[in-house]
LOBA-244217 format. One record per atom (N, C-alpha, C, O): x, y negated, z; residue in one letter. Coordinates in steps of 0.1 Angstrom, whole numbers, plus 2048, in hexadecimal, padded with zeros to 3 digits. Atoms other than C-alpha are relative to their C-alpha. Example, Ala and Ser with C-alpha at 12.3 -4.5 7.8 and 13.67 -1.06 7.14 Angstrom:
BEGIN
{rec {809 80C 800} 'a'}
{rec {87B 82D 84E} 'a'}
{rec {809 7F4 800} 'a'}
{rec {813 7F4 807} 'a'}
{rec {7F7 80B 800} 's'}
{rec {889 80B 847} 's'}
{rec {7F8 7F5 808} 's'}
{rec {7FD 7EA 809} 's'}
% end
This chain:
BEGIN
{rec {801 800 7F2} 'm'}
{rec {76E 570 D97} 'm'}
{rec {7F2 808 807} 'm'}
{rec {7E8 809 801} 'm'}
{rec {80B 7FA 7FC} 'q'}
{rec {757 585 DAF} 'q'}
{rec {7F5 7F7 806} 'q'}
{rec {7F9 7EC 80A} 'q'}
{rec {809 805 7FB} 'n'}
{rec {735 57A DBA} 'n'}
{rec {7FE 804 80E} 'n'}
{rec {7FF 810 811} 'n'}
{rec {803 7FD 7F3} 'n'}
{rec {72C 577 DE0} 'n'}
{rec {7F2 800 802} 'n'}
{rec {7EB 7FC 7F9} 'n'}
{rec {80C 805 7FF} 'a'}
{rec {70C 575 DEE} 'a'}
{rec {7FB 7FC 80F} 'a'}
{rec {802 7FF 818} 'a'}
{rec {804 802 7F2} 'a'}
{rec {6F8 567 E0D} 'a'}
{rec {7EF 804 801} 'a'}
{rec {7E7 803 7F8} 'a'}
{rec {810 7FA 7FD} 'i'}
{rec {6D4 574 E1C} 'i'}
{rec {7FB 7F7 809} 'i'}
{rec {803 7F4 812} 'i'}
{rec {80A 808 7F9} 'i'}
{rec {6BB 55E E2C} 'i'}
{rec {7F6 807 803} 'i'}
{rec {7EF 80C 7F9} 'i'}
{rec {80B 7F8 7FF} 's'}
{rec {6A1 570 E3F} 's'}
{rec {7F7 7F5 804} 's'}
{rec {7FD 7ED 80C} 's'}
{rec {807 808 7F8} 'i'}
{rec {683 55B E49} 'i'}
{rec {7F5 805 805} 'i'}
{rec {7F2 810 800} 'i'}
{rec {808 7FE 7F6} 'g'}
{rec {669 55F E63} 'g'}
{rec {800 7FF 80C} 'g'}
{rec {80A 805 812} 'g'}
{rec {7FF 801 7F5} 'n'}
{rec {661 556 E83} 'n'}
{rec {7FF 80D 806} 'n'}
{rec {806 80E 810} 'n'}
{rec {7FF 7F6 7FA} 'e'}
{rec {65A 579 E8C} 'e'}
{rec {80E 807 800} 'e'}
{rec {811 810 808} 'e'}
{rec {7F2 7F9 800} 'l'}
{rec {67E 584 E84} 'l'}
{rec {80A 7F9 80D} 'l'}
{rec {815 7FD 810} 'l'}
{rec {7FB 803 7F6} 'l'}
{rec {687 56E EA0} 'l'}
{rec {7FE 800 80F} 'l'}
{rec {806 7FD 817} 'l'}
{rec {807 7FE 7F5} 'n'}
{rec {670 575 EBB} 'n'}
{rec {7FE 80C 807} 'n'}
{rec {7F7 80E 810} 'n'}
{rec {801 7F6 7FA} 'g'}
{rec {678 597 EBF} 'g'}
{rec {7F7 80B 7FA} 'g'}
{rec {7F9 817 7FC} 'g'}
{rec {80E 7F7 804} 'h'}
{rec {657 5A7 EAD} 'h'}
{rec {804 805 7F5} 'h'}
{rec {7FD 810 7F4} 'h'}
{rec {7FD 7FA 810} 't'}
{rec {668 5B1 E88} 't'}
{rec {80E 7FF 801} 't'}
{rec {814 7F5 804} 't'}
{rec {7F2 7FE 803} 'v'}
{rec {68A 5BE E84} 'v'}
{rec {802 7FC 7F2} 'v'}
{rec {7FA 800 7E9} 'v'}
{rec {7FD 7FE 80F} 'd'}
{rec {69B 5B3 E63} 'd'}
{rec {807 807 7FC} 'd'}
{rec {813 805 7FD} 'd'}
{rec {7FD 7F3 808} 't'}
{rec {69F 5D2 E50} 't'}
{rec {804 7F7 7F3} 't'}
{rec {80F 7F9 7EE} 't'}
{rec {7F9 803 80F} 'n'}
{rec {6A1 5BD E2F} 'n'}
{rec {809 7FC 800} 'n'}
{rec {80F 800 7F5} 'n'}
{rec {7F4 805 801} 's'}
{rec {6BF 5AC E35} 's'}
{rec {80A 80C 7FD} 's'}
{rec {812 80E 7F4} 's'}
{rec {7F6 7F1 801} 'n'}
{rec {6D0 5D0 E3F} 'n'}
{rec {7FF 807 7F2} 'n'}
{rec {809 80C 7ED} 'n'}
{rec {803 7F9 80B} 'w'}
{rec {6BF 5DC E1F} 'w'}
{rec {80A 7FA 7F3} 'w'}
{rec {810 800 7EA} 'w'}
{rec {7FA 808 80B} 'l'}
{rec {6CC 5C0 E09} 'l'}
{rec {80F 800 800} 'l'}
{rec {815 7FF 7F5} 'l'}
{rec {7F3 7FF 802} 'c'}
{rec {6F0 5C2 E15} 'c'}
{rec {803 80E 7FB} 'c'}
{rec {80E 80F 7F6} 'c'}
{rec {7FB 7F3 803} 'g'}
{rec {6F1 5E6 E0F} 'g'}
{rec {801 801 7EE} 'g'}
{rec {80A 804 7E6} 'g'}
{rec {800 800 814} 'r'}
{rec {6E5 5E1 DE9} 'r'}
{rec {809 7F7 7FA} 'r'}
{rec {80F 7FB 7F0} 'r'}
{rec {7F6 808 805} 'l'}
{rec {6FB 5C4 DE3} 'l'}
{rec {80C 807 803} 'l'}
{rec {813 806 7FA} 'l'}
{rec {7F2 7FC 800} 'l'}
{rec {71A 5D5 DED} 'l'}
{rec {801 80D 7FA} 'l'}
{rec {80C 812 7FA} 'l'}
{rec {800 7F4 808} 's'}
{rec {711 5F4 DDA} 's'}
{rec {803 7FC 7F2} 's'}
{rec {808 804 7E9} 's'}
{rec {7FB 805 80D} 'i'}
{rec {716 5DC DBC} 'i'}
{rec {809 7F4 802} 'i'}
{rec {807 7E9 7FC} 'i'}
{rec {7F4 807 7FE} 's'}
{rec {735 5CE DC9} 's'}
{rec {7FD 7EF 802} 's'}
{rec {805 7E6 7FE} 's'}
{rec {801 811 7FA} 'i'}
{rec {725 5A9 DD7} 'i'}
{rec {800 7FF 80D} 'i'}
{rec {7F5 800 812} 'i'}
{rec {7FE 801 7F4} 'p'}
{rec {731 5A5 DFA} 'p'}
{rec {7F4 7F4 804} 'p'}
{rec {7EF 7EC 7FD} 'p'}
{rec {808 809 7FA} 'v'}
{rec {71A 593 E11} 'v'}
{rec {809 7F9 808} 'v'}
{rec {810 7FF 810} 'v'}
{rec {7F6 809 7F6} 'v'}
{rec {72D 574 E21} 'v'}
{rec {7FA 7F8 808} 'v'}
{rec {800 7F0 80F} 'v'}
{rec {805 807 7F8} 'y'}
{rec {712 566 E32} 'y'}
{rec {7F1 805 803} 'y'}
{rec {7EC 809 7F9} 'y'}
{rec {80D 7FC 800} 's'}
{rec {6EF 571 E41} 's'}
{rec {7FB 7F9 80D} 's'}
{rec {802 7F8 816} 's'}
{rec {807 805 7F2} 'c'}
{rec {6D6 560 E5C} 'c'}
{rec {7F2 804 7FC} 'c'}
{rec {7ED 80A 7F2} 'c'}
{rec {810 7FF 7FC} 'a'}
{rec {6B2 561 E67} 'a'}
{rec {7FB 7F3 804} 'a'}
{rec {801 7ED 80D} 'a'}
{rec {804 80E 7FB} 'i'}
{rec {69E 540 E6A} 'i'}
{rec {7EF 801 802} 'i'}
{rec {7E7 80A 7FE} 'i'}
{rec {80F 7FF 800} 'i'}
{rec {67C 538 E73} 'i'}
{rec {7F8 7F7 7F4} 'i'}
{rec {7FC 7EE 7EC} 'i'}
{rec {808 807 80E} 'd'}
{rec {65F 52D E5B} 'd'}
{rec {7FD 7F2 803} 'd'}
{rec {7F3 7EE 809} 'd'}
{rec {800 80D 7FF} 'd'}
{rec {666 50A E5A} 'd'}
{rec {805 7FA 7F1} 'd'}
{rec {80F 7FF 7EB} 'd'}
{rec {7F7 804 80E} 'i'}
{rec {66D 4F6 E38} 'i'}
{rec {80C 7FA 801} 'i'}
{rec {815 7FD 7F8} 'i'}
{rec {7F5 809 7FC} 'e'}
{rec {687 4DF E45} 'e'}
{rec {80D 80D 803} 'e'}
{rec {819 80B 7FE} 'e'}
{rec {7F7 7F6 7FB} 'e'}
{rec {69A 500 E56} 'e'}
{rec {803 809 7F2} 'e'}
{rec {80E 80E 7F1} 'e'}
{rec {7FB 7F9 80A} 'i'}
{rec {698 512 E33} 'i'}
{rec {807 7F9 7F7} 'i'}
{rec {810 7FF 7F1} 'i'}
{rec {7F9 807 808} 'k'}
{rec {6A4 4F7 E1F} 'k'}
{rec {80D 7FD 806} 'k'}
{rec {816 7F9 7FE} 'k'}
{rec {7F2 803 7FD} 'n'}
{rec {6C2 4F1 E36} 'n'}
{rec {809 80E 803} 'n'}
{rec {815 80E 805} 'n'}
{rec {7F7 7F0 7FF} 'a'}
{rec {6CC 517 E38} 'a'}
{rec {802 803 7EF} 'a'}
{rec {80A 80C 7EA} 'a'}
{rec {7FF 7FF 80F} 'i'}
{rec {6C9 515 E11} 'i'}
{rec {80D 7FA 7FD} 'i'}
{rec {817 7FF 7F8} 'i'}
{rec {7F5 80A 804} 'e'}
{rec {6DF 4F7 E10} 'e'}
{rec {811 808 806} 'e'}
{rec {81C 808 800} 'e'}
{rec {7F3 7FC 7F7} 'y'}
{rec {6F9 509 E2A} 'y'}
{rec {808 80D 7F6} 'y'}
{rec {814 80E 7F3} 'y'}
{rec {7FC 7F3 806} 'a'}
{rec {6F9 52B E17} 'a'}
{rec {805 7FD 7F0} 'a'}
{rec {80D 805 7EB} 'a'}
{rec {7FC 803 80B} 's'}
{rec {6FD 51A DF6} 's'}
{rec {80F 7FD 7FF} 's'}
{rec {816 7FF 7F5} 's'}
{rec {7F2 801 7FE} 'g'}
{rec {71F 50F E03} 'g'}
{rec {809 80A 802} 'g'}
{rec {815 808 800} 'g'}
{rec {7F6 7F6 7FF} 'k'}
{rec {72B 531 E0A} 'k'}
{rec {7FD 80B 7F5} 'k'}
{rec {805 814 7F2} 'k'}
{rec {800 7F1 80C} 'a'}
{rec {71C 54A DEE} 'a'}
{rec {7FA 7FA 7F4} 'a'}
{rec {7F3 7EF 7F3} 'a'}
{rec {804 801 80E} 'd'}
{rec {716 54C DCA} 'd'}
{rec {7F1 802 801} 'd'}
{rec {7EA 7F9 7FD} 'd'}
{rec {80C 7FB 800} 'i'}
{rec {6F6 55D DCF} 'i'}
{rec {7F9 7FF 80F} 'i'}
{rec {7FD 804 81A} 'i'}
{rec {808 7FF 7F5} 'i'}
{rec {6DA 557 DE7} 'i'}
{rec {7F3 808 7FE} 'i'}
{rec {7EB 806 7F5} 'i'}
{rec {80A 7FC 801} 'l'}
{rec {6C1 56D DF0} 'l'}
{rec {7F5 7FF 80E} 'l'}
{rec {7FA 803 818} 'l'}
{rec {809 805 7F7} 'i'}
{rec {6A2 564 E06} 'i'}
{rec {7F6 808 800} 'i'}
{rec {7F2 80C 7F5} 'i'}
{rec {808 7F6 7FE} 't'}
{rec {68A 57C E15} 't'}
{rec {7F6 7F9 80A} 't'}
{rec {7FB 7F0 811} 't'}
{rec {80A 804 7F9} 'g'}
{rec {668 575 E26} 'g'}
{rec {7FC 7F4 7FD} 'g'}
{rec {803 7EC 7F7} 'g'}
{rec {807 80F 7FF} 'g'}
{rec {64F 557 E27} 'g'}
{rec {7FA 7FD 7F2} 'g'}
{rec {7FA 7F2 7EC} 'g'}
{rec {805 805 80E} 'l'}
{rec {63F 55B E05} 'l'}
{rec {7F1 806 7FF} 'l'}
{rec {7ED 809 7F4} 'l'}
{rec {80B 7F9 7FE} 'g'}
{rec {61E 56A E12} 'g'}
{rec {7F3 7F4 800} 'g'}
{rec {7F7 7E9 7FF} 'g'}
{rec {80C 80D 800} 'p'}
{rec {5FD 553 E13} 'p'}
{rec {7FB 7F8 80E} 'p'}
{rec {7F2 7F0 80E} 'p'}
{rec {804 805 7F1} 't'}
{rec {5FB 54A E39} 't'}
{rec {80A 7F1 7FF} 't'}
{rec {814 7EE 7F9} 't'}
{rec {7FA 80E 7FE} 'd'}
{rec {602 526 E45} 'd'}
{rec {814 7FF 803} 'd'}
{rec {81B 7F5 801} 'd'}
{rec {7F2 7FC 7FD} 'd'}
{rec {626 533 E50} 'd'}
{rec {80B 805 7F8} 'd'}
{rec {817 805 7FA} 'd'}
{rec {7F8 7FE 80D} 'd'}
{rec {632 53E E2F} 'd'}
{rec {802 7F5 7F9} 'd'}
{rec {7FC 7F1 7F0} 'd'}
{rec {7F8 80A 808} 'l'}
{rec {648 524 E26} 'l'}
{rec {80A 7FE 7F7} 'l'}
{rec {80D 7F3 7F3} 'l'}
{rec {7F4 7FC 806} 't'}
{rec {664 530 E14} 't'}
{rec {7FB 7F9 7EF} 't'}
{rec {804 7F2 7EB} 't'}
{rec {7FE 809 80D} 'r'}
{rec {659 521 DF0} 'r'}
{rec {801 7F1 803} 'r'}
{rec {808 7EA 7FB} 'r'}
{rec {801 80C 7FD} 'd'}
{rec {653 500 E02} 'd'}
{rec {80F 7FC 802} 'd'}
{rec {813 7F2 7FC} 'd'}
{rec {7F3 803 7FB} 'g'}
{rec {677 4FF E11} 'g'}
{rec {80C 802 7F3} 'g'}
{rec {817 7FD 7F3} 'g'}
{rec {7F6 7FC 80B} 'i'}
{rec {687 50D DEF} 'i'}
{rec {7FB 7F2 7F6} 'i'}
{rec {803 7EB 7F0} 'i'}
{rec {807 810 809} 'a'}
{rec {671 4ED DDC} 'a'}
{rec {809 7F5 806} 'a'}
{rec {810 7EE 7FF} 'a'}
{rec {7F9 80C 7F9} 'r'}
{rec {680 4D7 DF8} 'r'}
{rec {811 801 7FC} 'r'}
{rec {817 7F7 7F9} 'r'}
{rec {7F1 801 804} 'f'}
{rec {6A4 4E2 DF0} 'f'}
{rec {805 7FE 7F3} 'f'}
{rec {810 7FA 7F0} 'f'}
{rec {7FE 806 810} 'l'}
{rec {6A0 4DF DCB} 'l'}
{rec {7FE 7F1 7FD} 'l'}
{rec {804 7EB 7F5} 'l'}
{rec {804 80D 801} 'g'}
{rec {690 4BF DCF} 'g'}
{rec {7F6 7FD 7F6} 'g'}
{rec {7F6 7F3 7EF} 'g'}
{rec {80D 7FE 80C} 'v'}
{rec {671 4C8 DBA} 'v'}
{rec {7F3 802 807} 'v'}
{rec {7F3 803 813} 'v'}
{rec {811 7FE 7FD} 'e'}
{rec {64B 4CD DBE} 'e'}
{rec {7FD 810 7FF} 'e'}
{rec {805 818 7F8} 'e'}
{rec {802 7F3 801} 'l'}
{rec {63B 4EE DC2} 'l'}
{rec {7F7 801 7F3} 'l'}
{rec {7EF 7F8 7F4} 'l'}
{rec {807 800 80B} 'e'}
{rec {629 4F7 D9F} 'e'}
{rec {7F6 80D 7FF} 'e'}
{rec {7FA 819 802} 'e'}
{rec {80A 7F6 7FF} 'y'}
{rec {60A 50B D9C} 'y'}
{rec {7FF 807 7F2} 'y'}
{rec {7FE 801 7E7} 'y'}
{rec {7FF 7F6 80B} 'h'}
{rec {60A 529 D84} 'h'}
{rec {7F4 809 7FC} 'h'}
{rec {7F3 814 7FF} 'h'}
{rec {80D 7F9 803} 's'}
{rec {5E9 533 D77} 's'}
{rec {802 810 7FD} 's'}
{rec {7FA 816 804} 's'}
{rec {7FD 7F2 800} 'e'}
{rec {5F8 558 D6C} 'e'}
{rec {805 807 80D} 'e'}
{rec {803 813 80D} 'e'}
{rec {7FC 7FA 7F4} 'i'}
{rec {605 55F D8C} 'i'}
{rec {7F0 801 809} 'i'}
{rec {7EC 80C 80E} 'i'}
{rec {80F 7FC 7F8} 'e'}
{rec {5E1 559 D9D} 'e'}
{rec {7F8 80B 7FA} 'e'}
{rec {7F2 813 801} 'e'}
{rec {807 7F7 807} 'e'}
{rec {5D2 56D D82} 'e'}
{rec {806 811 803} 'e'}
{rec {800 81B 805} 'e'}
{rec {7F9 7F1 7F8} 'r'}
{rec {5EA 58C D8D} 'r'}
{rec {7FC 804 80C} 'r'}
{rec {7F9 80F 810} 'r'}
{rec {808 7FE 7F3} 'i'}
{rec {5DE 584 DAF} 'i'}
{rec {7F3 805 802} 'i'}
{rec {7F0 80E 80B} 'i'}
{rec {80E 7FF 803} 'k'}
{rec {5BC 586 DA6} 'k'}
{rec {7FC 80F 7FF} 'k'}
{rec {7F3 814 806} 'k'}
{rec {802 7F6 806} 'k'}
{rec {5C1 5A6 D94} 'k'}
{rec {804 80C 80E} 'k'}
{rec {7FF 817 812} 'k'}
{rec {7FA 7F6 7F1} 'f'}
{rec {5D4 5B5 DB4} 'f'}
{rec {7F3 804 807} 'f'}
{rec {7EF 80F 80A} 'f'}
{rec {80C 7FC 7F5} 'f'}
{rec {5B5 5B0 DC9} 'f'}
{rec {7F4 808 7F8} 'f'}
{rec {7EE 812 7FD} 'f'}
{rec {80A 7F9 806} 'a'}
{rec {59C 5B9 DAE} 'a'}
{rec {801 810 801} 'a'}
{rec {7F8 818 804} 'a'}
{rec {7FC 7F3 7FF} 'a'}
{rec {5AE 5DB DAC} 'a'}
{rec {7FD 806 80D} 'a'}
{rec {7FD 812 80E} 'a'}
{rec {803 7FE 7F3} 'r'}
{rec {5A6 5DC DD0} 'r'}
{rec {7EE 7FE 805} 'r'}
{rec {7E8 7FD 80F} 'r'}
{rec {80D 805 7FE} 'k'}
{rec {583 5D4 DCB} 'k'}
{rec {7FD 7F5 80A} 'k'}
{rec {7F4 7F7 811} 'k'}
{rec {805 80A 7F6} 'c'}
{rec {583 5B5 DE0} 'c'}
{rec {805 7F0 7F7} 'c'}
{rec {80F 7EF 7F0} 'c'}
{rec {7FB 80D 806} 'p'}
{rec {586 58F DD3} 'p'}
{rec {80D 7FC 807} 'p'}
{rec {811 800 811} 'p'}
{rec {7EF 808 7F9} 'm'}
{rec {5A8 57C DDA} 'm'}
{rec {7F9 7F6 808} 'm'}
{rec {7EF 7EF 803} 'm'}
{rec {802 809 7FB} 'p'}
{rec {5A5 566 DF7} 'p'}
{rec {806 7F4 7FB} 'p'}
{rec {811 7F2 7F6} 'p'}
{rec {7FB 80F 802} 'e'}
{rec {5A7 542 DF3} 'e'}
{rec {812 7FD 801} 'e'}
{rec {819 7F8 7F8} 'e'}
{rec {7F5 805 7FC} 'k'}
{rec {5C6 53F E06} 'k'}
{rec {80E 806 7F5} 'k'}
{rec {818 800 7F3} 'k'}
{rec {7F6 7F9 809} 'n'}
{rec {5DB 558 DEE} 'n'}
{rec {802 7F6 7F4} 'n'}
{rec {80D 7F6 7EE} 'n'}
{rec {7FD 80B 80C} 'k'}
{rec {5D9 53C DD3} 'k'}
{rec {80F 7F8 803} 'k'}
{rec {816 7F2 7FA} 'k'}
{rec {7F2 807 7FD} 'v'}
{rec {5F9 52D DE5} 'v'}
{rec {80C 807 7FA} 'v'}
{rec {816 802 7F6} 'v'}
{rec {7F5 7F8 807} 'q'}
{rec {60B 548 DD8} 'q'}
{rec {804 801 7F1} 'q'}
{rec {80D 808 7EC} 'q'}
{rec {7FD 803 811} 'a'}
{rec {608 53D DB2} 'a'}
{rec {809 7F4 800} 'a'}
{rec {80D 7F2 7F4} 'a'}
{rec {7FB 807 801} 'y'}
{rec {61B 521 DBC} 'y'}
{rec {811 800 7FF} 'y'}
{rec {815 804 809} 'y'}
{rec {7F2 7FD 800} 'l'}
{rec {642 521 DB4} 'l'}
{rec {809 7F1 7FF} 'l'}
{rec {805 7E9 7F7} 'l'}
{rec {7FB 80D 804} 'p'}
{rec {65A 503 DB6} 'p'}
{rec {804 7FF 7F2} 'p'}
{rec {808 808 7EB} 'p'}
{rec {7FB 803 810} 'a'}
{rec {660 4F1 D95} 'a'}
{rec {80E 806 7FC} 'a'}
{rec {819 805 802} 'a'}
{rec {7F3 7FB 802} 'g'}
{rec {678 503 D81} 'g'}
{rec {802 80F 804} 'g'}
{rec {808 817 7FC} 'g'}
{rec {7FE 7F1 7FA} 'a'}
{rec {677 525 D95} 'a'}
{rec {7FA 809 7F5} 'a'}
{rec {7F1 805 7EE} 'a'}
{rec {80A 7F5 807} 's'}
{rec {66B 546 D83} 's'}
{rec {7FD 806 808} 's'}
{rec {802 807 813} 's'}
{rec {807 7F7 7F5} 'e'}
{rec {655 55F D90} 'e'}
{rec {80A 80D 7FF} 'e'}
{rec {811 80F 7F5} 'e'}
{rec {7FB 7F0 801} 'i'}
{rec {662 582 D97} 'i'}
{rec {7F3 807 806} 'i'}
{rec {7F0 805 812} 'i'}
{rec {80B 7F9 7FE} 'e'}
{rec {644 598 D96} 'e'}
{rec {800 80A 809} 'e'}
{rec {809 811 809} 'e'}
{rec {7FF 7F8 7F6} 'n'}
{rec {63A 5AC DB3} 'n'}
{rec {7F3 80A 7FC} 'n'}
{rec {7E7 806 7FC} 'n'}
{rec {80C 7F7 804} 's'}
{rec {625 5CB DA9} 's'}
{rec {7FD 808 80C} 's'}
{rec {7F6 812 80A} 's'}
{rec {804 7FB 7F2} 'l'}
{rec {623 5D7 DCF} 'l'}
{rec {7F5 7F7 809} 'l'}
{rec {7ED 7FB 810} 'l'}
{rec {806 80C 7F7} 'g'}
{rec {614 5B7 DDE} 'g'}
{rec {7FC 7F3 7F5} 'g'}
{rec {7FD 7F2 7E9} 'g'}
{rec {803 80F 806} 't'}
{rec {607 592 DD8} 't'}
{rec {808 7F8 7FE} 't'}
{rec {807 7F1 7F4} 't'}
{rec {7F4 80B 800} 'a'}
{rec {625 57F DDE} 'a'}
{rec {80A 804 7F6} 'a'}
{rec {810 80F 7F5} 'a'}
{rec {7F6 800 80E} 'p'}
{rec {639 579 DBF} 'p'}
{rec {80D 7FE 807} 'p'}
{rec {80B 7F8 811} 'p'}
{rec {7F0 803 7FD} 'g'}
{rec {65F 575 DC6} 'g'}
{rec {801 7F4 7F4} 'g'}
{rec {7FA 7F1 7EA} 'g'}
{rec {7FF 809 80D} 'l'}
{rec {66E 559 DB4} 'l'}
{rec {812 800 7FF} 'l'}
{rec {81B 806 806} 'l'}
{rec {7F0 801 803} 't'}
{rec {692 551 DA6} 't'}
{rec {805 7F3 7F9} 't'}
{rec {7FD 7EE 7F1} 't'}
{rec {7FB 80B 806} 'k'}
{rec {6A5 535 D9B} 'k'}
{rec {80F 7FE 800} 'k'}
{rec {815 800 80A} 'k'}
{rec {7F3 801 801} 'k'}
{rec {6C7 52F D8E} 'k'}
{rec {803 7EE 803} 'k'}
{rec {7FD 7E4 7FE} 'k'}
{rec {7FC 80E 7FD} 'v'}
{rec {6D8 510 D9D} 'v'}
{rec {80F 7FD 801} 'v'}
{rec {815 802 80B} 'v'}
{rec {7F2 803 805} 'k'}
{rec {6FA 505 D93} 'k'}
{rec {806 7F7 80F} 'k'}
{rec {800 7ED 814} 'k'}
{rec {7F8 807 7F7} 'r'}
{rec {712 4F9 DAF} 'r'}
{rec {806 7F4 7FD} 'r'}
{rec {80D 7EE 805} 'r'}
% end
């Protein structure tokens, strides 16, 4: 059986006309190049309940869900929280992630802002996808339907 995918793009800026969602377009092309059709895509606001609801809906449509946006250190970056709510788990602190973020800033000769510590939290049971280009790690979690 062939897998299919859904893409959820998160960010108020995507819905207020300030930012074009180029991530979804790029992901669709990459998935299609490996024969994974995208059967659903949406853009939603930075809101924990909206994120949870979008994941619930997408999980009924697709085998693979890719989520883009909302992993930064600011107060409106709520993707981690929305995923945790969908999974019914808490966020867990990972000291090794915080250390990598500190090293990222140290390499640029500046201290890590305290706000960036939030990026060291992942939903319980999720694994980190290391980010060598920035401070926000991705995350992955296999969920059985």
